[in-house]
Structures are given as structure tokens and as C-alpha cells.
C-alpha positions as CSV (number, residue, x, y, z in Angstrom):
1,M,-137.3,72.3,-16.6
2,V,-134.4,72.0,-14.2
3,Y,-135.5,72.6,-10.6
4,I,-133.6,75.5,-9.0
5,P,-134.9,76.7,-5.6
6,A,-136.1,80.3,-5.7
7,K,-133.4,81.3,-3.2
8,H,-130.8,80.0,-5.7
9,K,-132.0,81.7,-8.8
10,K,-129.8,84.7,-8.3
11,Y,-126.7,82.5,-8.7
12,N,-127.4,81.4,-12.3
13,M,-127.0,77.8,-11.3
14,L,-126.6,75.0,-13.9
15,P,-127.0,77.2,-17.0
16,L,-126.2,74.5,-19.5
17,C,-128.7,72.1,-17.9
18,Q,-131.3,74.8,-17.9
19,K,-130.7,75.4,-21.6
20,S,-131.0,71.7,-22.4
21,G,-133.8,71.1,-20.0
22,T,-132.2,68.2,-18.3
23,E,-132.1,67.8,-14.5
24,V,-129.1,67.1,-12.3
25,I,-129.8,64.0,-10.3
26,I,-127.3,62.5,-7.8
27,Y,-127.6,59.0,-6.6
28,P,-126.3,56.7,-3.9
29,S,-123.6,54.6,-5.6
30,E,-123.6,52.0,-2.8
31,F,-127.2,51.1,-3.6
32,F,-126.8,51.7,-7.4
33,D,-123.9,49.3,-7.7
34,K,-125.8,46.5,-5.9
35,A,-129.0,46.9,-7.8
36,E,-127.7,47.7,-11.3
37,K,-126.1,44.3,-11.8
38,Y,-129.5,42.5,-11.2
39,I,-131.8,44.5,-13.4
40,D,-132.4,44.2,-17.2
41,P,-129.6,46.1,-18.9
42,Y,-132.2,48.1,-20.9
43,A,-133.7,49.3,-17.6
44,S,-130.6,51.2,-16.5
45,L,-130.7,53.1,-13.2
46,L,-128.4,55.8,-14.6
47,P,-130.1,59.2,-14.0
48,Y,-129.0,60.8,-17.2
49,S,-131.1,63.0,-19.6
50,Y,-134.2,63.2,-17.4
51,K,-136.3,66.3,-17.5
52,S,-137.1,66.1,-13.8
53,T,-136.4,64.1,-10.7
54,D,-140.0,63.0,-10.7
55,E,-139.5,61.5,-14.2
56,Y,-136.5,59.6,-12.9
57,L,-138.4,58.4,-9.8
58,S,-141.2,57.1,-12.2
59,T,-138.5,55.1,-14.0
60,I,-137.3,53.6,-10.8
61,D,-141.0,52.7,-10.0
62,R,-141.3,50.9,-13.3
63,I,-138.1,49.0,-12.6
64,I,-139.4,48.0,-9.2
65,E,-142.6,46.9,-10.7
66,S,-140.8,44.8,-13.4
67,H,-138.8,43.1,-10.6
68,S,-141.6,42.6,-8.1
69,H,-141.0,38.9,-8.3
70,N,-137.6,39.4,-6.6
71,Y,-138.3,40.6,-3.1
72,D,-134.8,41.4,-2.1
73,L,-134.2,43.4,-5.3
74,S,-137.5,45.2,-4.8
75,V,-136.5,46.2,-1.3
76,L,-133.1,47.4,-2.4
77,L,-134.6,49.5,-5.2
78,R,-137.1,51.1,-2.8
79,L,-134.2,52.0,-0.5
80,Y,-132.4,53.4,-3.5
81,K,-135.4,55.5,-4.5
82,D,-135.8,56.8,-0.9
83,K,-132.1,57.8,-0.9
84,V,-132.4,59.5,-4.3
85,I,-135.3,61.6,-2.9
86,E,-133.3,62.5,0.2
87,M,-130.1,63.3,-1.7
88,N,-131.8,65.6,-4.3
89,D,-133.3,68.2,-2.0
90,K,-131.5,71.2,-3.5
91,D,-132.8,73.4,-0.7
92,Q,-130.2,71.6,1.5
93,W,-127.4,71.8,-1.0
94,S,-124.6,74.3,-0.4
95,V,-123.9,76.9,-3.1
96,V,-120.2,77.9,-3.5
97,K,-118.4,80.3,-5.9
98,Y,-115.2,79.2,-7.5
99,I,-112.6,81.9,-6.9
100,G,-109.5,80.0,-8.1
101,E,-107.8,80.6,-11.5
102,N,-109.4,79.7,-14.8
103,G,-107.7,76.7,-16.2
104,L,-106.4,75.4,-12.9
105,F,-109.2,72.8,-13.1
106,S,-110.6,72.4,-16.7
107,D,-114.2,72.3,-15.6
108,L,-114.3,75.2,-13.2
109,T,-114.8,78.9,-14.1
110,N,-113.7,81.8,-11.8
111,G,-116.7,83.6,-10.5
112,K,-119.2,80.9,-11.3
113,Y,-121.4,79.3,-8.7
114,Y,-121.6,75.6,-8.1
115,Y,-123.7,73.2,-6.0
116,W,-122.1,71.2,-3.3
117,P,-124.8,68.6,-2.7
118,T,-125.4,67.4,0.8
119,T,-128.2,66.3,3.2
120,A,-129.0,67.3,6.7
121,E,-128.8,63.7,7.7
122,H,-125.3,63.3,6.2
123,P,-123.6,66.7,5.7
124,V,-120.5,65.4,4.1
125,Y,-118.7,66.8,1.0
126,I,-119.2,64.5,-2.0
127,G,-118.1,66.8,-4.7
128,V,-119.1,69.7,-6.9
129,I,-122.0,69.6,-9.4
130,D,-120.8,70.8,-12.7
131,D,-123.5,72.0,-15.0
132,E,-122.1,70.1,-18.0
133,E,-122.4,66.7,-16.2
134,F,-125.0,65.0,-14.0
135,T,-122.5,63.6,-11.5
136,S,-120.3,65.2,-8.9
137,Y,-116.6,65.7,-9.1
138,I,-114.2,65.9,-6.2
139,Y,-112.1,69.0,-6.4
140,P,-109.7,70.4,-3.8
141,V,-111.5,72.2,-1.0
142,D,-108.8,74.8,-0.2
143,S,-110.3,78.0,1.2
144,S,-108.4,80.0,-1.5
145,L,-110.5,78.3,-4.2
146,W,-114.0,78.6,-2.8
147,E,-116.3,81.3,-1.4
148,I,-119.5,80.1,0.4
149,A,-122.7,81.7,-0.7
150,E,-125.3,79.4,0.9
151,D,-124.6,76.6,3.4
152,P,-127.7,75.3,5.1
153,T,-126.1,72.2,6.6
154,N,-122.8,73.8,7.4
155,M,-121.1,71.2,5.2
156,A,-119.2,73.6,3.0
157,H,-117.9,75.6,5.9
158,S,-116.8,72.5,7.8
159,T,-115.2,71.0,4.7
160,I,-113.3,74.2,3.7
161,Y,-112.2,75.1,7.2
162,K,-111.8,71.7,8.8
163,K,-109.2,71.8,11.5
């Protein structure tokens, strides 16, 4: 079951993911790109089609175990795992409502709520989580397109209203 914090349930977040039972997992591309090229191609780090973040973390553990002979890669994978845990704390993610026109951006629906993932340690806009995909997309951040519903790290506010 897709994890949605209790305080976010009222926004009907990620409805298609909830229907399919697959979790949204974001990952640090800087670690991913370095590690992915050194692991068995059948042991992909791509976080797609997992039922939970814990299931994905278990996969990372198995990959670490299978590459335990390579100290540098094992360290890199452990750093990757730690960063995945940090990045996927939805209690820190901002919730925004798209108030722009339908069709302006093919994936966005007027009146629908979206996650803007962030962390307290690095409150920077990295994109919008669309419930049809497990990755974030960069959309314009004009204040005429977004209304902030929850913003625990102040990332959405500082992104939309940057001076």
C-alpha cells in the first residue's frame, strides 16, 4: 500500500499509485548514476513497481550483499540507501495544488494536489511528483500555477515566491 501520511490523506494524493498499490520512490541521481554502471544489469537500482519503500530498501540491501567484495561500491550503495531513506520522508514533502489551466501541461490537472518532495537538510525544488510516474518532473513554478497546501520546509514558498 502506498504510504500517505495521515495529515495528507485529505488531499487524495497519488490516486493512481494507490489504485495500483505501487509506491512513489525518489532517488539521488548523483549516487544512482555512479553505482548503476557497476552492478549486475539484472540487479537494477531503479525504484519502479515496488509496493513500499521498505521493499525497495531490501532490494538495495541484497545488491549491497552481492557486491560486498567491492568495498568502494558497497560504501557507495550504503550512501545511496541512506539518501533514499532521507529523501522519501513524505512528512517533509510539500503539498501543492495546481491552479493553472488543464492542458497547459499535459500531466497536470487543475484542482489536483501534487507532492513537491524535499528534505529539511536540502529544501530545494526538484520537481513535482505525478501519480502516474515514479519520478519527479520540473514544471514552471509561477505563483499563478500553484497554491501551497502544506510546506513544512518552506521550500514551496521560497521556490514560488523567490525574489
